[in-house]
C-alpha positions as CSV (number, residue, x, y, z in Angstrom):
1,M,224.4,31.9,-115.9
2,N,226.5,33.2,-112.9
3,I,225.2,33.8,-109.4
4,T,224.6,37.6,-110.0
5,E,222.5,36.8,-113.1
6,K,220.5,34.2,-111.2
7,V,219.7,36.7,-108.4
8,S,218.8,39.3,-111.0
9,Y,216.4,36.8,-112.6
10,I,214.8,36.1,-109.2
11,K,214.4,39.9,-108.7
12,G,212.7,40.1,-112.0
13,L,210.3,37.3,-111.1
14,A,209.5,39.0,-107.8
15,E,208.8,42.3,-109.6
16,G,206.7,40.4,-112.1
17,L,204.6,39.0,-109.4
18,S,204.0,42.5,-108.0
19,L,204.8,41.4,-104.5
20,D,203.1,43.6,-101.9
21,E,206.0,44.6,-99.6
22,T,203.5,45.8,-96.9
23,T,202.6,42.2,-96.0
24,K,204.7,40.0,-93.8
25,E,205.4,37.6,-96.6
26,G,206.3,40.4,-99.1
27,K,208.7,42.0,-96.6
28,L,210.3,38.6,-96.0
29,L,210.8,37.8,-99.7
30,A,212.1,41.3,-100.4
31,A,214.6,41.0,-97.5
32,V,215.7,37.5,-98.8
33,I,216.2,38.8,-102.3
34,D,218.2,41.8,-101.0
35,A,220.4,39.5,-99.0
36,L,220.9,37.2,-102.0
37,D,221.9,40.3,-104.1
38,D,224.5,41.3,-101.5
39,I,225.9,37.8,-101.3
40,A,226.1,37.6,-105.1
41,H,228.0,40.8,-105.3
42,Q,230.4,39.7,-102.5
43,V,231.0,36.4,-104.3
44,D,231.8,38.2,-107.5
45,E,234.3,40.4,-105.7
46,M,235.9,37.4,-104.1
47,D,236.1,35.7,-107.5
48,M,237.9,38.7,-109.0
49,D,240.2,38.9,-106.0
50,L,241.0,35.1,-106.3
51,A,241.7,35.6,-110.0
52,D,244.1,38.4,-109.2
53,L,245.8,36.3,-106.5
54,T,246.1,33.4,-108.8
55,D,247.9,35.6,-111.4
56,V,250.3,36.9,-108.7
57,V,251.0,33.3,-107.5
58,S,251.7,32.2,-111.0
59,D,254.1,35.1,-111.6
60,I,255.9,34.3,-108.3
61,D,256.1,30.6,-109.4
62,E,257.6,31.6,-112.7
63,A,260.1,33.9,-111.0
64,V,261.1,31.1,-108.6
65,M,261.6,28.7,-111.4
66,D,263.7,31.3,-113.3
67,L,265.8,31.8,-110.1
68,E,266.3,28.0,-109.8
69,D,267.4,27.7,-113.4
70,D,269.8,30.6,-112.9
71,F,271.2,29.3,-109.6
72,Y,271.3,25.5,-110.4
73,G,271.7,25.7,-114.1
74,D,270.5,23.2,-116.7
75,E,272.2,20.3,-114.9
76,Y,269.9,20.4,-111.9
77,D,267.8,17.3,-111.6
78,D,265.6,16.7,-108.5
79,E,266.0,12.9,-108.8
80,E,269.8,13.0,-108.6
81,C,270.5,15.7,-106.0
82,D,273.3,15.3,-103.5
83,C,271.5,17.2,-100.8
84,G,270.9,14.2,-98.6
85,C,267.2,14.4,-98.9
86,E,265.2,11.2,-99.2
87,D,263.4,10.1,-102.3
88,D,259.6,9.8,-102.4
89,D,260.1,6.0,-102.8
90,D,261.2,5.9,-99.1
91,L,257.9,7.4,-97.9
92,Y,254.8,5.4,-96.9
93,E,251.3,6.6,-96.4
94,I,249.6,5.3,-93.3
95,T,245.9,5.7,-92.4
96,C,245.0,6.0,-88.8
97,P,242.2,3.5,-87.9
98,K,240.7,5.9,-85.3
99,C,240.5,9.2,-87.3
100,N,240.9,7.9,-90.8
101,N,243.4,10.6,-91.6
102,S,246.4,9.7,-93.8
103,I,249.9,10.6,-92.7
104,T,253.2,10.1,-94.6
105,V,256.1,8.6,-92.8
106,D,259.6,7.3,-93.9
107,F,260.9,3.8,-93.2
108,D,262.9,5.0,-90.1
109,V,259.6,5.8,-88.4
110,I,258.1,2.4,-89.3
111,A,261.3,0.6,-88.2
112,A,261.1,2.3,-84.8
113,G,257.9,0.3,-84.3
114,G,255.3,3.0,-83.9
115,I,254.3,6.6,-83.4
116,L,251.3,8.6,-82.2
117,C,248.9,9.8,-84.8
118,P,249.6,13.6,-85.2
119,N,245.9,14.2,-85.8
120,C,244.2,12.4,-82.9
121,G,247.0,11.0,-80.7
122,E,246.1,7.3,-81.3
123,P,249.2,5.0,-81.0
124,L,250.1,3.5,-84.3
125,E,252.2,0.4,-84.2
126,F,254.1,-1.2,-87.0
127,D,254.9,-4.9,-87.1
128,L,257.9,-5.7,-89.3
129,S,258.1,-9.4,-88.4
130,A,256.6,-10.4,-91.8
131,L,259.4,-8.5,-93.6
132,E,262.0,-10.2,-91.4
133,D,260.5,-13.7,-92.2
134,E,260.7,-12.9,-95.9
135,E,264.4,-11.9,-95.7
136,E,265.3,-15.2,-94.0
């Protein structure tokens, strides 16, 4: 049962109760049901818009993949590119102890010794002495 059907069911229950809309309570319930009905219709419209948008994004994604295939050919492989970009293996996820947000940094940032959390500004320091001891 979707949201519109649920609101229609509630409307039916209210009509079955023969609510007196001249009383304060009856006016309130009628207004709440009308608001729910409006919300349900807006949600249905947004769901349809979202479905249309999803279709468009999928079409764009397919077109971009086709363009990549045409441009790079069959030999293109993300793992063996010569573009100078770094592999995901060189990235590390750090959790800020103050705001508990995770950030992703590369080894160069860690080797520098520290950074400020981009979310809250908390200084994050990295101690590499344990790695240096292992190398010796």
